[in-house]
DSSP file (Angstrom, degrees, kcal/mol; ACC not computed):
  #  RESIDUE AA STRUCTURE BP1 BP2  ACC     N-H-->O    O-->H-N    N-H-->O    O-->H-N    TCO  KAPPA ALPHA  PHI   PSI    X-CA   Y-CA   Z-CA
    1    1 A M              0   0    0      0, 0.0     2,-0.1     0, 0.0    31,-0.1   0.000 360.0 360.0 360.0 142.4   77.8   91.6  100.4
    2    2 A S     >  -     0   0    0     29,-0.4     4,-2.5     1,-0.1     5,-0.2  -0.416 360.0-117.2 -80.8 158.6   80.5   92.9  102.5
    3    3 A D  H  > S+     0   0    0      1,-0.2     4,-2.6     2,-0.2     5,-0.2   0.844 115.9  55.5 -58.9 -35.2   81.1   96.7  103.2
    4    4 A I  H  > S+     0   0    0      2,-0.2     4,-2.1     1,-0.2    -1,-0.2   0.901 108.2  44.9 -68.9 -38.9   84.4   96.5  101.5
    5    5 A I  H  > S+     0   0    0      2,-0.2     4,-2.6     1,-0.2     5,-0.2   0.930 114.0  51.1 -66.3 -45.5   83.0   95.0   98.3
    6    6 A E  H  X S+     0   0    0     -4,-2.5     4,-1.8     2,-0.2    -2,-0.2   0.914 111.8  46.7 -57.7 -45.6   80.2   97.7   98.3
    7    7 A G  H  X S+     0   0    0     -4,-2.6     4,-2.5     1,-0.2    -1,-0.2   0.904 112.1  50.6 -59.3 -47.0   82.8  100.5   98.8
    8    8 A A  H  X S+     0   0    0     -4,-2.1     4,-2.5     2,-0.2    -2,-0.2   0.882 107.5  52.7 -60.5 -43.1   85.0   99.1   96.1
    9    9 A V  H  X S+     0   0    0     -4,-2.6     4,-2.6     2,-0.2    -1,-0.2   0.916 110.7  49.1 -60.4 -44.5   82.1   98.9   93.6
   10   10 A R  H  X S+     0   0    0     -4,-1.8     4,-2.0     1,-0.2    -2,-0.2   0.959 114.3  44.3 -61.7 -49.5   81.3  102.6   94.4
   11   11 A K  H  X S+     0   0    0     -4,-2.5     4,-2.2     1,-0.2    -1,-0.2   0.834 111.5  52.0 -66.9 -35.3   84.8  103.8   93.9
   12   12 A L  H  X S+     0   0    0     -4,-2.5     4,-3.2     2,-0.2     6,-0.4   0.910 109.2  50.9 -63.5 -43.3   85.3  101.7   90.8
   13   13 A N  H  X>S+     0   0    0     -4,-2.6     4,-1.2     1,-0.2     5,-0.5   0.915 110.2  50.7 -55.8 -44.3   82.2  103.3   89.3
   14   14 A D  H  <5S+     0   0    0     -4,-2.0    -2,-0.2    -5,-0.2    -1,-0.2   0.948 118.0  38.0 -60.1 -49.6   83.5  106.7   90.2
   15   15 A K  H  <5S+     0   0    0     -4,-2.2    -2,-0.2     1,-0.2    -1,-0.2   0.855 124.8  36.1 -77.0 -35.7   86.9  106.0   88.5
   16   16 A L  H ><5S-     0   0    0     -4,-3.2     3,-1.1    -5,-0.1    -1,-0.2   0.397 102.5-120.0-104.7   4.0   85.8  104.1   85.5
   17   17 A G  T 3<5 -     0   0    0     -4,-1.2    -3,-0.2    -5,-0.3    -4,-0.2   0.777  68.8 -60.0  66.0  25.5   82.5  105.8   84.7
   18   18 A G  T 3 <S+     0   0    0     -5,-0.5     2,-0.3    -6,-0.4    23,-0.2   0.253 118.0  43.8  96.4 -15.1   80.3  102.7   85.2
   19   19 A S    <   -     0   0    0     -3,-1.1     2,-0.3    -6,-0.2    19,-0.2  -0.948  59.2-146.4-157.1 174.6   81.7  100.4   82.5
   20   20 A F        -     0   0    0     17,-0.9     2,-1.3    -2,-0.3    20,-0.2  -0.993  26.9-117.3-150.5 136.9   84.9   99.1   81.0
   21   21 A D  S    S+     0   0    0     -2,-0.3     2,-0.3    16,-0.1    16,-0.0  -0.659  95.2  11.6 -79.3  94.2   85.9   98.0   77.5
   22   22 A G  S    S-     0   0    0     -2,-1.3     2,-0.4     2,-0.0    16,-0.3  -0.804  97.8 -77.9 128.0-170.4   86.7   94.4   78.2
   23   23 A S        +     0   0    0     -2,-0.3    27,-0.9    14,-0.2    26,-0.7  -0.989  44.4 169.8-132.5 141.2   86.1   92.2   81.2
   24   24 A A  E     -Ab  36  50A   0     12,-2.7    12,-3.1    -2,-0.4     2,-0.4  -0.992  16.7-152.9-145.1 149.0   88.0   92.2   84.5
   25   25 A K  E     -Ab  35  51A   0     25,-2.3    27,-3.0    -2,-0.3     2,-0.6  -0.993   4.4-154.6-124.7 132.5   87.5   90.6   87.9
   26   26 A F  E     -Ab  34  52A   0      8,-2.7     8,-2.1    -2,-0.4     2,-0.6  -0.932   9.5-162.3-103.5 118.5   88.9   91.9   91.2
   27   27 A E  E     -Ab  33  53A   0     25,-3.1    27,-2.1    -2,-0.6     2,-0.7  -0.912   3.1-166.0-103.9 117.5   89.3   89.2   93.8
   28   28 A I  E >>  -Ab  32  54A   0      4,-2.9     4,-2.2    -2,-0.6     3,-2.2  -0.898  29.7-111.7-108.5 119.8   89.6   90.6   97.2
   29   29 A E  T 34 S-     0   0    0     25,-2.2    27,-0.4    -2,-0.7    -1,-0.0  -0.160  94.5  -2.9 -53.5 133.6   90.9   88.0   99.7
   30   30 A D  T 34 S+     0   0    0      1,-0.1    -1,-0.3    25,-0.1    25,-0.1   0.540 128.8  68.1  62.4  13.0   88.4   86.9  102.3
   31   31 A E  T <4 S-     0   0    0     -3,-2.2   -29,-0.4     1,-0.3     2,-0.3   0.683  95.3-110.6-121.8 -45.1   85.8   89.4  100.9
   32   32 A G  E  <  -A   28   0A   0     -4,-2.2    -4,-2.9   -31,-0.1     2,-0.3  -0.958  34.9 -64.2 137.7-158.8   84.6   88.4   97.4
   33   33 A A  E     -A   27   0A   0     -2,-0.3    11,-2.8    -6,-0.2     2,-0.4  -0.942  23.8-151.3-136.4 155.1   84.9   89.5   93.9
   34   34 A I  E     -AC  26  43A   0     -8,-2.1    -8,-2.7    -2,-0.3     2,-0.4  -0.983  13.5-149.4-125.8 133.8   83.9   92.4   91.7
   35   35 A L  E     -AC  25  42A   0      7,-2.9     7,-2.4    -2,-0.4     2,-0.4  -0.892  10.7-170.9-106.1 134.9   83.2   92.1   87.9
   36   36 A V  E     +AC  24  41A   0    -12,-3.1   -12,-2.7    -2,-0.4     2,-0.3  -0.993  27.4 122.0-128.3 124.1   83.9   95.0   85.6
   37   37 A D  E >  S- C   0  40A   0      3,-2.1     3,-1.9    -2,-0.4   -17,-0.9  -0.865  75.7 -64.9-156.9-169.2   82.7   94.9   81.9
   38   38 A N  T 3  S+     0   0    0    -16,-0.3     3,-0.1     1,-0.3   -17,-0.1   0.719 126.3  59.5 -61.4 -22.7   80.7   96.7   79.3
   39   39 A D  T 3  S-     0   0    0      1,-0.3     2,-0.3   -19,-0.1    -1,-0.3   0.541 118.2 -95.3 -85.8  -6.8   77.5   95.9   81.3
   40   40 A G  E <   -C   37   0A   0     -3,-1.9    -3,-2.1   -20,-0.2     2,-0.4  -0.830  44.3 -59.2 129.6-167.2   78.8   97.8   84.4
   41   41 A I  E     +C   36   0A   0     -2,-0.3     2,-0.3   -23,-0.2    -5,-0.2  -0.978  60.9 148.6-124.1 126.5   80.5   97.2   87.7
   42   42 A R  E     -C   35   0A   0     -7,-2.4    -7,-2.9    -2,-0.4     2,-0.2  -0.991  50.4 -92.6-157.5 156.5   79.0   94.9   90.3
   43   43 A A  E    S+C   34   0A   0     -2,-0.3    -9,-0.3    -9,-0.2     2,-0.2  -0.542  73.9  95.7 -65.2 136.2   79.7   92.4   93.1
   44   44 A G        -     0   0    0    -11,-2.8     2,-0.4    -2,-0.2    -2,-0.1  -0.784  62.4-109.5 153.6 165.4   79.9   88.9   91.7
   45   45 A D        +     0   0    0     -2,-0.2     2,-0.3   -20,-0.1   -10,-0.1  -0.934  49.8 116.6-121.8 142.4   82.1   86.2   90.5
   46   46 A G        -     0   0    0     -2,-0.4     2,-0.1     0, 0.0    -2,-0.0  -0.979  63.5 -46.1 179.5-176.3   82.4   84.9   86.9
   47   47 A A        +     0   0    0     -2,-0.3     2,-0.3   -12,-0.0   -23,-0.1  -0.418  56.5 170.6 -70.3 142.9   84.7   84.5   83.9
   48   48 A A        -     0   0    0     -2,-0.1   -24,-0.2   -25,-0.1     3,-0.1  -0.969  45.4-119.2-149.6 160.7   86.8   87.6   82.9
   49   49 A D  S    S+     0   0    0    -26,-0.7    34,-2.2    -2,-0.3     2,-0.3   0.785 102.7  20.2 -74.6 -26.5   89.6   88.3   80.5
   50   50 A V  E     -bD  24  82A   0    -27,-0.9   -25,-2.3    32,-0.3     2,-0.5  -0.998  66.7-158.2-144.5 142.5   91.9   89.3   83.4
   51   51 A T  E     -bD  25  81A   0     30,-2.4    30,-2.2    -2,-0.3     2,-0.5  -0.982   5.2-164.3-120.6 127.0   91.7   88.6   87.1
   52   52 A L  E     -bD  26  80A   0    -27,-3.0   -25,-3.1    -2,-0.5     2,-0.4  -0.964  11.7-168.6-114.7 126.9   93.5   90.9   89.6
   53   53 A S  E     +bD  27  79A   0     26,-2.8    26,-2.6    -2,-0.5     2,-0.3  -0.943  21.3 125.8-123.6 134.5   93.9   89.4   93.1
   54   54 A A  E     -b   28   0A   0    -27,-2.1   -25,-2.2    -2,-0.4    24,-0.1  -0.965  55.1 -79.2-165.9 176.2   95.0   91.1   96.4
   55   55 A D     >  -     0   0    0     22,-0.4     4,-2.0    -2,-0.3     3,-0.4  -0.406  49.2-102.6 -85.1 169.7   94.1   91.7  100.0
   56   56 A A  H  > S+     0   0    0    -27,-0.4     4,-2.7     1,-0.2     5,-0.2   0.883 119.3  55.3 -60.8 -41.3   91.5   94.3  100.9
   57   57 A E  H  > S+     0   0    0      1,-0.2     4,-2.3     2,-0.2    -1,-0.2   0.885 106.5  49.7 -63.1 -37.7   94.2   96.8  102.1
   58   58 A T  H  > S+     0   0    0     -3,-0.4     4,-2.1     2,-0.2    -1,-0.2   0.924 112.8  46.8 -67.9 -43.0   96.0   96.7   98.8
   59   59 A F  H  X S+     0   0    0     -4,-2.0     4,-2.4     1,-0.2    -2,-0.2   0.902 111.4  52.3 -63.4 -39.8   92.7   97.3   96.8
   60   60 A R  H  X S+     0   0    0     -4,-2.7     4,-2.1     1,-0.2     6,-0.3   0.929 110.1  47.6 -62.5 -46.2   91.8  100.1   99.2
   61   61 A E  H  <>S+     0   0    0     -4,-2.3     5,-2.1     1,-0.2     6,-1.4   0.841 112.6  49.0 -62.0 -36.3   95.2  101.8   98.7
   62   62 A M  H ><5S+     0   0    0     -4,-2.1     3,-0.9     4,-0.2    -1,-0.2   0.900 113.4  46.9 -71.1 -40.8   94.9  101.5   94.9
   63   63 A L  H 3<5S+     0   0    0     -4,-2.4    -2,-0.2     1,-0.2    -1,-0.2   0.799 111.1  51.6 -73.4 -26.6   91.3  102.9   94.8
   64   64 A D  T 3<5S-     0   0    0     -4,-2.1    -1,-0.2    -5,-0.2    -2,-0.2   0.494 115.2-116.1 -83.2  -3.7   92.3  105.7   97.1
   65   65 A G  T < 5S+     0   0    0     -3,-0.9    -3,-0.2     2,-0.2    -4,-0.1   0.568  87.0 113.1  84.5   6.6   95.2  106.7   94.9
   66   66 A D  S   <S+     0   0    0     -5,-2.1     2,-0.4    -6,-0.3    -4,-0.2   0.588  75.7  42.6 -91.2  -6.7   97.8  105.9   97.6
   67   67 A L  S    S-     0   0    0     -6,-1.4    -2,-0.2    -7,-0.1    -1,-0.2  -0.976  78.8-133.1-142.6 123.9   99.2  102.9   95.7
   68   68 A N     >  -     0   0    0     -2,-0.4     4,-2.3     1,-0.1     3,-0.2  -0.588  18.8-134.2 -72.7 129.6  100.0  102.7   92.0
   69   69 A P  H  > S+     0   0    0      0, 0.0     4,-2.3     0, 0.0     5,-0.2   0.864 105.9  53.5 -58.7 -36.5   98.7   99.4   90.6
   70   70 A T  H  > S+     0   0    0      1,-0.2     4,-3.0     2,-0.2     5,-0.2   0.936 109.5  48.5 -63.6 -41.9  102.0   98.8   88.7
   71   71 A S  H  > S+     0   0    0     -3,-0.2     4,-2.4     1,-0.2     6,-0.3   0.891 110.0  51.3 -64.9 -39.1  103.9   99.2   91.9
   72   72 A A  H  <>S+     0   0    0     -4,-2.3     5,-2.2     2,-0.2     6,-1.6   0.900 112.9  45.8 -63.7 -39.5  101.6   96.9   93.7
   73   73 A Y  H ><5S+     0   0    0     -4,-2.3     3,-1.4     4,-0.2    -2,-0.2   0.940 114.8  47.0 -68.5 -49.3  102.1   94.2   91.0
   74   74 A M  H 3<5S+     0   0    0     -4,-3.0    -2,-0.2     1,-0.2    -1,-0.2   0.842 111.0  52.5 -61.5 -35.3  105.9   94.7   91.0
   75   75 A G  T 3<5S-     0   0    0     -4,-2.4    -1,-0.2    -5,-0.2    -2,-0.2   0.411 117.1-112.9 -83.4   1.1  106.0   94.6   94.8
   76   76 A G  T < 5S+     0   0    0     -3,-1.4    -3,-0.2     2,-0.2    -2,-0.1   0.584  90.0 110.9  81.1   8.2  104.1   91.2   94.8
   77   77 A R  S   <S+     0   0    0     -5,-2.2   -22,-0.4    -6,-0.3     2,-0.4   0.723  74.6  47.7 -85.0 -21.4  101.0   92.7   96.5
   78   78 A L  S    S-     0   0    0     -6,-1.6     2,-0.4   -24,-0.1    -2,-0.2  -0.977  70.7-157.8-122.6 130.7   98.8   92.4   93.4
   79   79 A K  E     -D   53   0A   0    -26,-2.6   -26,-2.8    -2,-0.4     2,-0.4  -0.910   6.3-162.2-109.7 138.6   98.6   89.2   91.3
   80   80 A I  E     +D   52   0A   0     -2,-0.4     2,-0.4   -28,-0.2   -28,-0.2  -0.966   9.1 179.8-122.5 133.4   97.4   89.3   87.6
   81   81 A D  E     +D   51   0A   0    -30,-2.2   -30,-2.4    -2,-0.4     2,-0.4  -0.970  55.6   9.9-135.8 120.2   96.1   86.3   85.6
   82   82 A G  E    S+D   50   0A   0     -2,-0.4     2,-0.6   -32,-0.2   -32,-0.3  -0.914 108.9  23.5 121.4-148.2   95.0   86.7   82.1
   83   83 A D     >  -     0   0    0    -34,-2.2     4,-1.6    -2,-0.4     5,-0.1  -0.431  54.0-170.6 -62.5 103.2   95.3   89.6   79.6
   84   84 A M  H  > S+     0   0    0     -2,-0.6     4,-2.6     1,-0.2    -1,-0.2   0.867  84.5  56.6 -71.2 -35.9   98.2   91.7   80.8
   85   85 A G  H  > S+     0   0    0      2,-0.2     4,-1.7     1,-0.2    -1,-0.2   0.916 108.1  46.4 -55.4 -46.8   97.4   94.4   78.2
   86   86 A L  H  > S+     0   0    0      1,-0.2     4,-2.4     2,-0.2    -1,-0.2   0.866 110.3  54.5 -66.8 -35.6   93.9   94.8   79.6
   87   87 A A  H  X S+     0   0    0     -4,-1.6     4,-2.8     1,-0.2    -2,-0.2   0.909 108.2  49.0 -63.2 -41.2   95.3   94.8   83.1
   88   88 A M  H  X S+     0   0    0     -4,-2.6     4,-1.5     2,-0.2    -1,-0.2   0.839 110.5  50.4 -68.8 -31.3   97.6   97.7   82.2
   89   89 A K  H  X S+     0   0    0     -4,-1.7     4,-1.4     2,-0.2    -1,-0.2   0.873 112.1  46.8 -68.1 -42.1   94.7   99.6   80.7
   90   90 A L  H  X S+     0   0    0     -4,-2.4     4,-1.3     1,-0.2    -2,-0.2   0.908 110.4  54.3 -67.6 -42.0   92.7   99.1   83.8
   91   91 A G  H  X S+     0   0    0     -4,-2.8     4,-1.0     1,-0.2    -2,-0.2   0.846 106.4  51.3 -58.4 -35.9   95.7  100.1   86.0
   92   92 A A  H  < S+     0   0    0     -4,-1.5    -1,-0.2     1,-0.2    -2,-0.2   0.857 108.4  51.7 -70.8 -33.9   96.0  103.4   84.1
   93   93 A A  H  < S+     0   0    0     -4,-1.4    -1,-0.2     1,-0.2    -2,-0.2   0.718 110.0  49.6 -73.0 -21.8   92.4  104.1   84.6
   94   94 A L  H  <        0   0    0     -4,-1.3    -1,-0.2     1,-0.2    -2,-0.2   0.684 360.0 360.0 -84.8 -21.2   92.8  103.5   88.3
   95   95 A S     <        0   0    0     -4,-1.0    -1,-0.2    -3,-0.2    -2,-0.2   0.489 360.0 360.0 -76.0 360.0   95.8  105.8   88.7
């Protein structure tokens, strides 16, 4: 597992309290994926209700609070596939 994925898992755990009501996948270009659901937050790939895709820098900025997820999406830096309502709920939790 890459250092970027490990760091993102730690930050997501801090922000989300270790779980999320629903399922989401973060796809970080050239690094891997992170699954977030009722069972926790972990590195891995699998089916999810919503998938958020971006490069490592965009995810780092969102997790550090330097980039609002809605702004990232509107600016084309973040792609969302699936349940938009769940994506908005996740974005609010990350802000």
